[in-house]
TILODREN-608086 format. One record per residue: x, y, z of N, C-alpha, C in turn. Coordinates in pm, whole numbers, plus 50000, padded with zeros to 5 digits. Atoms other than C-alpha are relative to their C-alpha. Example, Ala and Ser with C-alpha at 12.3 -4.5 7.8 and 13.67 -1.06 7.14 Angstrom:
500894988150000512304955050780500905012050000 499184988149994513674989450714499235010950073 
END
This chain:
500844988050000500005000050000500885012650000 499174987950006501285035149924500055007450133 499854990949886502625058050192499585013949952 500684987850045500775091150184500305011650094 499974987449924501245127150295498745007849963 501184991550022498135148650337500395014350036 499774985849974498565186350305498645006850000 501314994049983495505204350438499314993550119 500745005649886493025198550719498515002749990 501414997150020489665207650568499204987649963 500945010950029486785186650438500614989149913 499455009950093488615169850149501184992750063 498865006249934491825163650346499534989750102 500535008949897489845148250630499374987649937 500755011150059487615126750408500904990549923 499095008650076490325114150172501004993150093 499065006049905492745108650460499394988350074 500685010949929490225087950655499774988049908 500285011050093489325067650347501284992249967 498755006950033492945059950256500514991850118 499605007749882493675049250612499134987550013 500905011649995490595026550608500434989349900 499615009250105491955011050289501394994050023 498735006249965495255002350458501235008149968 498834991650027497485031150351500615005150131 499344993249889500045045150591499995015049971 499954985450012499365082250632501245004350079 498714997649937502955091950702500035013450073 499944986649942502555129250766498785008249960 501024989950031500025157650778500645013650020 499554986149985500835194250720498825008949967 501114990750023498395223350738500425014050042 499784986249958498435261150755499285002950131 500694999049871496095256451052500574989350092 499325010349919498325238951309499064992150090 500905007149910495495230651548499214989249929 500795009850075493295213651289500904989549935 499085009650061496305197951119500474989650099 499565009449897497555182551443498884990550039 501145008649967494055169651520499794989449893 500155009750109493815153351177501114989750005 498875009449990497275138051220499744989650109 500315009649892496195122451551498954990149954 501085008650047493045108951389500514989649901 499475009050103495075093551106501234992450047 498805006349942497865081351339501235003549917 498904994950080500285102751141500815010050081 499174989749938503045127151229499615013549943 500274986550048502175163851212501325007449985 498784992150022504895185851061499615014649980 500304985750005504975223651098500425006449868 499424993350116507075231850792500064990549880 499935008650119506895218750433501384993949977 498645005250021510685214350432500224986850074 499875012349923510185185950682499174988549945 500785010850061507895165950453500934989249946 499205011550042509205131350368499894998149849 500095001350146510075130049995499954985549953 499925014150039510255091850001498644993049996 501335006150006506485086150015499594998049854 500475002550137504485074749713498995010449951 501054990550038501655100449719500045012050093 500174987749923501455136749832498725006649950 501314994650037497895149849833499875014250054 500184986049962497365187649835498505002850000 501444997349985493875195049969499845013150076 500044986649940494025232450036499145008949911 500794990850081492145262949908500715002649867 499454998750135492615269949537501155010049993 498974989650011494665301549591501304996350071 498785004249929497185282549806500694988149935 499465012350057497825252649578501405002149942 498714998050067500695267249373501125002150101 498974997349898502615280849672500304987450080 499805012349923502075248449863500824990049920 499285009650083503285227049573501475003749984 498624995450016506405248249528500834997750127 499285001549873507285243649896500354985550032 499755014349974507395205449874501434996649959 498645004150040510945190949877499974991449874 499915007950122512125174349557499634985550029 500545013349972510335141049530499634992949871 500515007950113509455112849293498564995550026 501375003749967506065109149463499035005749898 501104994150075502835114349273499425011350084 500574988449930501705149349373498685003349934 501324997250054497995155849332499385011850073 500884990549933495705184949399498564996249971 501385004750001491955182049448499015010949959 500834988650038490595213949289499344997749864 500695001150128488015215249013500415010649900 499774988850091489055248848869501465003949983 498584996350004492835250248922500744991549898 499305007850103495075240048628500994990050060 498965009749963497325209748651501365006650004 498684993950017500215232348553500515007450124 499504993349878500375248848899500894990750081 499135009549931502105217149019501324999149924 498735000250071505825219348934500634986149992 499405013349996506515182449001499834992749867 500075007650125507185158348714498864989950002 501105009749986504725132348845498855007250070 501054991449945501535152148892498654996349939 501355003050048497795148348860498995008250080 501154994449929494435162948956499044988650028 501135008849970491855142049138498965008550072 501044991049949488735163049188498704992350020 501255007449976485725146649356498795008149954 501184993250053482525155549175498854998350100 500985000949893480625158449500500365010150108 499754991749882480225182549790500394990850115 499475008449894482195168650083500055008050129 499954993849868481845176750452500564990150100 499435008549896483695163350755498894992250070 500955008249927481885134450918498824995349918 501115004050086479525130150624500124985249963 499995013950042478545094250549500184999549849 499674999950142480115087550210499664986649935 500095011850086479145062949939501025002149889 498884998050091482275058549732499784993649863 500085007650125481225033549465499325007849888 500684992450104479005058849284500555014349987 499394986750010481305089049324500905000849877 499094997350111482925102849009501135009050047 498844991649972486435116449054500635003649866 499424995350125487715137748767501524999350012 498555001849997491315129148682500645006549879 499204994350109493835148548477501474998150033 498545000649985497535142148426500615002949863 499364997350128500105149148158501124990249969 499065010750035502085116848154499324986650026 500585013449982501215080148121500304994750139 499585005049869503145072548439499115005750110 500844993749898501225097748650498554995849986 501395004150024497945087648488499714986550063 500195013449942498365051248589499965000850152 499954998949854499285060848945498765007050055 501204993149955496365085048975498774991049988 501105009450017493965058948838500014989550112 499885009749890495285034249095499525006150132 500424993149877494695059949370498475001050005 501464998850004491085065749260499364986350022 500515013549979490515028149242500124995950147 499815003049858491925024949594498935006850085 501074992949929489425050949714498654993249980 501255006950029486705029549557499055008149915 500844991250082485435056949325500194997049852 499915001650145484965059648948500795011649941 499164989850061487555078348742499425004849868 500414994050127486595102348462501155009249956 498854992150046489515116348259499535012549926 500294987250067489405152948148501275008149990 498934990250004491815179448031499565012550077 500284988349915492005213248207498825008149948 501074991850055489635231047967498644993950030 501285006649973486855205448002499724999650150 500195000449854487435203348378499515013650051 500494986749960486975241148412498515001449972 501424999450032483635238248236499194990750090 500695009349909482695207948446499835006350138 500104993349870483425228548757498895010449999 501084990250013481135256448635498644993050004 501265007450001478385231048565499674994750139 500215005049863478865215948911499525011150092 500454988649919478485250449068498525002949974 501404997350034475215255848880499094989150056 500875011149960473815221248956499974998050151 499915003049857474995218349316499865012550086 499994988249913475765252149470498795009049978 501154991350028473085272349292498694993350041 501245006849963470395245949336499854999150151 500085000349854471285243349705499515013550054 500474986849957470765280949737498505001549971 501434999650029467375277349568499224992250105 500645007549892466515250849828499955008350128 500014991049883467515275750098498895010449986 501084990450022465185301449943498654993650030 501265007149974462405275549952499804997850150 500105001949855463185268050318499505012750070 500374987249939462885304850409498525003049974 501394996950035459595309150223499034990150064 500855009949932458165276750363499805003850147 500084996649858458965288150716499065011750025 500844988249982457115320950663498524996750009 501425003550001453805303250604499774985950055 500125013049931454445271150804499704988549903 500105011250093454765248350501501164990450024 498965010249989456705215750523500604997949861 499405001250133459205215050235499914985949945 500055013950047458885177350221498824997349908 501125002350092455555180850040500415002449855 499504997450135457615192449740501014989349954 498975009950030459875161649749499754992949867 500315007050125458075143349469500245009049879 499784990450109458175174649252501495001349970 498564998450020461925178649307500614987549937 499445012450055462675142049237499584998049855 500475001150138460545142448922500825009149908 499194990750079462455172948798501404994749979 498625004850006465835157748879500144987949909 499885012550074465105124248714499425000849860 500454998550138463695138348392501114995749905 498965005950083465545119148121500275007749871 499824992850125465095142847828500745013150020 499384986849988466685176647751499165008950091 500734992149899465765200348035499125010649936 500774989150061464575227647801498664995049947 501245005450055461925204347657498954997450109 500965002449892460355198647999499785012550085 500164987549925460465235148110498535004050006 501374995249982457125246348254500055012550088 500064988649909455945275648463499665013049930 500454987350057454965311948416501005006549906 499024993350086458245323248258499954994549858 500005005850134458155298647968498705003349926 501274995650062454515309047909499975015149980 499954985449999455565345547942498725005750063 501194996349923452755349148195500385011450095 499544988649922453595384148317499145002450124 500894997749887450555386248545500404991350119 499605009149891451575355548748501385003750053 498664996549953455225365948758499985012650085 500114987749919454295400648886499444996950138 500585003849871452145385249160501034993050088 499025007549921454925361849267501155009050046 498934990949957457535389349273499545009050113 500534992249887455255409449503500084992050129 499875008549882455305379649740501435000150055 498594999649960459085384349752500445014050043 499694986149966458875420849858500935001150120 499164999549880460515413150193501374993549978 498735006750032463355394450019500485005049863 499654994350131464665417449744501064992049925 498985007950071467675395149670499394987149944 500735011450058465305365349623499285004549873 500714994650117463305387249384500975001649882 499004998650107466505394549188500284986549935 499765013550053467125357049153498824995749914 501215003650074463515351249043499985006949864 500024992450126463755378648780501074995149904 498895004050087467155367448649499734986449936 500275013350055466135330948609498835000649903 501144998850091462805340648453500425006049867 499504994050125464575362948199500774989749918 499225010150070466935334348115499094989549935 500955009750056464035309948066499325005749875 500674993650114462245334547836500945001049880 499044998650110465395341047632500274986549934 499725013250057466175303947590498814995049919 501205004150073462575297247486499915007249865 500084992350124462635325247229501104996149902 498905004350087466045314247096499674986649933 500365013050055464695278847049498985001249888 501074998350098461795292146846500475006749872 499484993350121464005310946598500304989949889 
END
């Protein structure tokens, strides 16, 4: 089993570190810009916590960088010269920020939180590398995690990240809006569960199943609904922006 260094102490570092340990890997060291959280993760993984990147062991097989996007390049540059596979876990950061010869991206196509119960067999992990050697090692790492690998280059991965933001982050905010509005009139959001699942599992092109007042250009209904959002002007802005987009897409389709 490979010996692993985890750099970072957030959600991805915690989740991947725990999974690799479960699978029998030796987590040799943990390093983090947050010493308290890094030391806690090291204890959890039965690893050694190191304060400085210069003290990282270059003889391991895998070095996983799971830090914020703006810290990846600086972190990678601080790693001692190594033949290990160095990976980062960002959806939007180019592979080229890693200066190491053996390098790859493994980006989990899922929101991850510490302590969350994970199902690994149906998780897609986007993989990018620029050498056959690194590709094989990264694929082996993803297989060890028990996930499914999907290969992409940087350009397609950037677009995949944008799509993930729309599908996951934006839709989650829409659910928050629904929670707020449900609470105002004592509605249980669970009554909309069937509606949400039906929308999600629609098998055809989404534009073909679009319904609602915007696609009908029903200005009267839209005006009434926007008045209901008078106490939430930023919700009203979202309603207007999405409605305008629906109308434009409908009109473009009809040209």
